[in-house]
TIVO-2410 file (N, C-alpha, C; in nm, 3 decimals):
# residues 82
REC num residu      c1      c2      c3 atome chaine
REC   1      M   0.079  -0.117   0.000     N      A
REC   1      M   0.000   0.001  -0.001    CA      A
REC   1      M   0.087   0.128   0.000     C      A
REC   2      K   0.197   0.123   0.074     N      A
REC   2      K   0.285   0.241   0.080    CA      A
REC   2      K   0.348   0.267  -0.057     C      A
REC   3      S   0.386   0.163  -0.128     N      A
REC   3      S   0.446   0.183  -0.262    CA      A
REC   3      S   0.344   0.242  -0.357     C      A
REC   4      F   0.217   0.202  -0.342     N      A
REC   4      F   0.111   0.255  -0.427    CA      A
REC   4      F   0.097   0.406  -0.402     C      A
REC   5      L   0.102   0.446  -0.274     N      A
REC   5      L   0.091   0.589  -0.241    CA      A
REC   5      L   0.211   0.668  -0.293     C      A
REC   6      K   0.330   0.609  -0.289     N      A
REC   6      K   0.449   0.675  -0.344    CA      A
REC   6      K   0.433   0.698  -0.494     C      A
REC   7      I   0.383   0.598  -0.563     N      A
REC   7      I   0.364   0.609  -0.707    CA      A
REC   7      I   0.264   0.719  -0.739     C      A
REC   8      I   0.152   0.722  -0.666     N      A
REC   8      I   0.053   0.825  -0.688    CA      A
REC   8      I   0.112   0.962  -0.658     C      A
REC   9      G   0.191   0.974  -0.551     N      A
REC   9      G   0.257   1.101  -0.518    CA      A
REC   9      G   0.350   1.147  -0.628     C      A
REC  10      I   0.426   1.056  -0.681     N      A
REC  10      I   0.518   1.091  -0.789    CA      A
REC  10      I   0.442   1.136  -0.913     C      A
REC  11      I   0.334   1.066  -0.946     N      A
REC  11      I   0.254   1.103  -1.064    CA      A
REC  11      I   0.191   1.240  -1.045     C      A
REC  12      L   0.147   1.271  -0.927     N      A
REC  12      L   0.086   1.403  -0.902    CA      A
REC  12      L   0.187   1.516  -0.903     C      A
REC  13      L   0.311   1.489  -0.863     N      A
REC  13      L   0.416   1.592  -0.857    CA      A
REC  13      L   0.489   1.605  -0.990     C      A
REC  14      F   0.479   1.510  -1.078     N      A
REC  14      F   0.556   1.511  -1.203    CA      A
REC  14      F   0.535   1.639  -1.286     C      A
REC  15      P   0.410   1.686  -1.308     N      A
REC  15      P   0.393   1.812  -1.384    CA      A
REC  15      P   0.465   1.931  -1.323     C      A
REC  16      F   0.467   1.939  -1.191     N      A
REC  16      F   0.535   2.050  -1.124    CA      A
REC  16      F   0.685   2.042  -1.141     C      A
REC  17      I   0.737   1.922  -1.140     N      A
REC  17      I   0.881   1.901  -1.159    CA      A
REC  17      I   0.920   1.944  -1.301     C      A
REC  18      L   0.841   1.909  -1.399     N      A
REC  18      L   0.869   1.946  -1.537    CA      A
REC  18      L   0.862   2.097  -1.560     C      A
REC  19      S   0.769   2.162  -1.493     N      A
REC  19      S   0.754   2.307  -1.514    CA      A
REC  19      S   0.874   2.386  -1.462     C      A
REC  20      F   0.942   2.334  -1.360     N      A
REC  20      F   1.058   2.401  -1.309    CA      A
REC  20      F   1.188   2.352  -1.372     C      A
REC  21      G   1.178   2.260  -1.465     N      A
REC  21      G   1.298   2.199  -1.522    CA      A
REC  21      G   1.360   2.276  -1.637     C      A
REC  22      Q   1.289   2.375  -1.688     N      A
REC  22      Q   1.341   2.446  -1.805    CA      A
REC  22      Q   1.447   2.547  -1.760     C      A
REC  23      S   1.564   2.538  -1.820     N      A
REC  23      S   1.677   2.621  -1.778    CA      A
REC  23      S   1.675   2.757  -1.850     C      A
REC  24      D   1.760   2.846  -1.802     N      A
REC  24      D   1.777   2.975  -1.868    CA      A
REC  24      D   1.824   2.955  -2.010     C      A
REC  25      Y   1.910   2.856  -2.031     N      A
REC  25      Y   1.961   2.829  -2.166    CA      A
REC  25      Y   1.844   2.797  -2.262     C      A
REC  26      C   1.752   2.713  -2.219     N      A
REC  26      C   1.639   2.677  -2.304    CA      A
REC  26      C   1.544   2.794  -2.324     C      A
REC  27      N   1.527   2.876  -2.222     N      A
REC  27      N   1.445   2.996  -2.239    CA      A
REC  27      N   1.508   3.089  -2.342     C      A
REC  28      G   1.640   3.104  -2.336     N      A
REC  28      G   1.711   3.185  -2.435    CA      A
REC  28      G   1.705   3.123  -2.573     C      A
REC  29      W   1.715   2.992  -2.581     N      A
REC  29      W   1.704   2.920  -2.709    CA      A
REC  29      W   1.571   2.950  -2.776     C      A
REC  30      E   1.460   2.943  -2.701     N      A
REC  30      E   1.330   2.968  -2.759    CA      A
REC  30      E   1.314   3.113  -2.806     C      A
REC  31      A   1.357   3.207  -2.724     N      A
REC  31      A   1.347   3.348  -2.761    CA      A
REC  31      A   1.435   3.377  -2.882     C      A
REC  32      G   1.556   3.323  -2.884     N      A
REC  32      G   1.646   3.345  -2.996    CA      A
REC  32      G   1.598   3.282  -3.124     C      A
REC  33      Y   1.539   3.162  -3.113     N      A
REC  33      Y   1.488   3.093  -3.234    CA      A
REC  33      Y   1.376   3.174  -3.297     C      A
REC  34      I   1.286   3.224  -3.216     N      A
REC  34      I   1.177   3.305  -3.270    CA      A
REC  34      I   1.231   3.434  -3.334     C      A
REC  35      S   1.324   3.501  -3.266     N      A
REC  35      S   1.382   3.624  -3.319    CA      A
REC  35      S   1.459   3.599  -3.450     C      A
REC  36      G   1.535   3.490  -3.455     N      A
REC  36      G   1.608   3.456  -3.576    CA      A
REC  36      G   1.515   3.418  -3.691     C      A
REC  37      Y   1.410   3.348  -3.660     N      A
REC  37      Y   1.314   3.307  -3.763    CA      A
REC  37      Y   1.245   3.430  -3.827     C      A
REC  38      K   1.219   3.530  -3.742     N      A
REC  38      K   1.149   3.650  -3.789    CA      A
REC  38      K   1.243   3.760  -3.837     C      A
REC  39      Y   1.374   3.737  -3.833     N      A
REC  39      Y   1.471   3.841  -3.857    CA      A
REC  39      Y   1.456   3.909  -3.995     C      A
REC  40      N   1.444   3.833  -4.102     N      A
REC  40      N   1.438   3.890  -4.236    CA      A
REC  40      N   1.299   3.888  -4.298     C      A
REC  41      Q   1.197   3.869  -4.215     N      A
REC  41      Q   1.060   3.870  -4.268    CA      A
REC  41      Q   1.015   4.011  -4.296     C      A
REC  42      T   0.953   4.033  -4.412     N      A
REC  42      T   0.906   4.167  -4.444    CA      A
REC  42      T   0.764   4.188  -4.391     C      A
REC  43      Y   0.690   4.080  -4.365     N      A
REC  43      Y   0.557   4.090  -4.306    CA      A
REC  43      Y   0.538   3.966  -4.217     C      A
REC  44      A   0.441   3.974  -4.132     N      A
REC  44      A   0.420   3.866  -4.033    CA      A
REC  44      A   0.376   3.736  -4.104     C      A
REC  45      E   0.454   3.633  -4.085     N      A
REC  45      E   0.423   3.504  -4.148    CA      A
REC  45      E   0.386   3.398  -4.043     C      A
REC  46      G   0.362   3.436  -3.923     N      A
REC  46      G   0.322   3.345  -3.820    CA      A
REC  46      G   0.438   3.300  -3.735     C      A
REC  47      E   0.406   3.227  -3.632     N      A
REC  47      E   0.507   3.177  -3.539    CA      A
REC  47      E   0.567   3.048  -3.589     C      A
REC  48      P   0.698   3.030  -3.571     N      A
REC  48      P   0.761   2.904  -3.611    CA      A
REC  48      P   0.732   2.795  -3.509     C      A
REC  49      I   0.747   2.672  -3.552     N      A
REC  49      I   0.743   2.559  -3.458    CA      A
REC  49      I   0.883   2.546  -3.402     C      A
REC  50      I   0.895   2.563  -3.271     N      A
REC  50      I   1.027   2.566  -3.208    CA      A
REC  50      I   1.071   2.423  -3.178     C      A
REC  51      P   1.187   2.382  -3.227     N      A
REC  51      P   1.236   2.248  -3.196    CA      A
REC  51      P   1.280   2.237  -3.051     C      A
REC  52      I   1.302   2.116  -3.007     N      A
REC  52      I   1.347   2.090  -2.870    CA      A
REC  52      I   1.482   2.156  -2.848     C      A
REC  53      C   1.498   2.215  -2.734     N      A
REC  53      C   1.623   2.280  -2.695    CA      A
REC  53      C   1.737   2.180  -2.698     C      A
REC  54      P   1.848   2.212  -2.768     N      A
REC  54      P   1.961   2.120  -2.772    CA      A
REC  54      P   2.038   2.122  -2.641     C      A
REC  55      I   2.118   2.023  -2.618     N      A
REC  55      I   2.204   2.017  -2.502    CA      A
REC  55      I   2.317   2.119  -2.521     C      A
REC  56      P   2.337   2.206  -2.421     N      A
REC  56      P   2.440   2.309  -2.435    CA      A
REC  56      P   2.581   2.249  -2.429     C      A
REC  57      E   2.673   2.318  -2.494     N      A
REC  57      E   2.812   2.277  -2.486    CA      A
REC  57      E   2.866   2.314  -2.347     C      A
REC  58      I   2.977   2.260  -2.313     N      A
REC  58      I   3.039   2.287  -2.183    CA      A
REC  58      I   3.071   2.436  -2.173     C      A
REC  59      D   3.035   2.496  -2.062     N      A
REC  59      D   3.056   2.637  -2.033    CA      A
REC  59      D   2.980   2.731  -2.126     C      A
REC  60      K   2.880   2.682  -2.193     N      A
REC  60      K   2.793   2.767  -2.276    CA      A
REC  60      K   2.650   2.735  -2.244     C      A
REC  61      D   2.610   2.766  -2.117     N      A
REC  61      D   2.477   2.729  -2.072    CA      A
REC  61      D   2.399   2.845  -2.013     C      A
REC  62      T   2.434   2.968  -2.054     N      A
REC  62      T   2.361   3.084  -2.007    CA      A
REC  62      T   2.246   3.118  -2.101     C      A
REC  63      Y   2.162   3.210  -2.057     N      A
REC  63      Y   2.051   3.258  -2.140    CA      A
REC  63      Y   2.104   3.315  -2.271     C      A
REC  64      Q   2.209   3.396  -2.263     N      A
REC  64      Q   2.263   3.460  -2.383    CA      A
REC  64      Q   2.321   3.358  -2.479     C      A
REC  65      D   2.384   3.254  -2.427     N      A
REC  65      D   2.437   3.146  -2.515    CA      A
REC  65      D   2.322   3.075  -2.587     C      A
REC  66      G   2.218   3.048  -2.512     N      A
REC  66      G   2.101   2.982  -2.575    CA      A
REC  66      G   2.035   3.074  -2.678     C      A
REC  67      F   2.026   3.204  -2.648     N      A
REC  67      F   1.968   3.298  -2.741    CA      A
REC  67      F   2.048   3.303  -2.872     C      A
REC  68      N   2.181   3.315  -2.859     N      A
REC  68      N   2.266   3.325  -2.977    CA      A
REC  68      N   2.253   3.200  -3.066     C      A
REC  69      I   2.259   3.083  -3.006     N      A
REC  69      I   2.249   2.960  -3.083    CA      A
REC  69      I   2.110   2.944  -3.144     C      A
REC  70      G   2.005   2.979  -3.065     N      A
REC  70      G   1.869   2.975  -3.116    CA      A
REC  70      G   1.847   3.073  -3.229     C      A
REC  71      F   1.904   3.192  -3.216     N      A
REC  71      F   1.889   3.291  -3.322    CA      A
REC  71      F   1.945   3.241  -3.455     C      A
REC  72      L   2.066   3.187  -3.450     N      A
REC  72      L   2.130   3.136  -3.572    CA      A
REC  72      L   2.050   3.018  -3.629     C      A
REC  73      S   2.000   2.933  -3.545     N      A
REC  73      S   1.923   2.817  -3.590    CA      A
REC  73      S   1.790   2.862  -3.653     C      A
REC  74      G   1.723   2.956  -3.589     N      A
REC  74      G   1.595   3.007  -3.641    CA      A
REC  74      G   1.613   3.080  -3.774     C      A
REC  75      K   1.718   3.161  -3.783     N      A
REC  75      K   1.746   3.233  -3.907    CA      A
REC  75      K   1.777   3.135  -4.020     C      A
REC  76      S   1.856   3.035  -3.992     N      A
REC  76      S   1.889   2.933  -4.091    CA      A
REC  76      S   1.767   2.857  -4.136     C      A
REC  77      E   1.681   2.822  -4.040     N      A
REC  77      E   1.558   2.747  -4.072    CA      A
REC  77      E   1.465   2.829  -4.165     C      A
REC  78      Y   1.450   2.958  -4.137     N      A
REC  78      Y   1.368   3.043  -4.219    CA      A
REC  78      Y   1.423   3.053  -4.359     C      A
REC  79      E   1.554   3.072  -4.372     N      A
REC  79      E   1.617   3.085  -4.504    CA      A
REC  79      E   1.608   2.955  -4.582     C      A
REC  80      N   1.615   2.841  -4.515     N      A
REC  80      N   1.604   2.713  -4.585    CA      A
REC  80      N   1.461   2.681  -4.630     C      A
REC  81      N   1.362   2.740  -4.565     N      A
REC  81      N   1.222   2.714  -4.596    CA      A
REC  81      N   1.160   2.815  -4.691     C      A
REC  82      K   1.235   2.916  -4.736     N      A
REC  82      K   1.182   3.018  -4.825    CA      A
REC  82      K   1.147   2.960  -4.958     C      A
***
């Protein structure tokens, strides 16, 4: 019975754990990807589908690092889909 209650507790807490799991790097990645995708647009073409945040390189895990890499990825994606 105790193991059943532990499982239920874990299942109930899982969404809260995931919501706090997003790092500054991934937040920067998303913002940069959107900015890069919209960089050369002359008119609003809608929001891009943002891919999953990549694993950061060693010592490149700040918001700004994520933004820079996301920006380049989003810009490249837009140019490849034109």
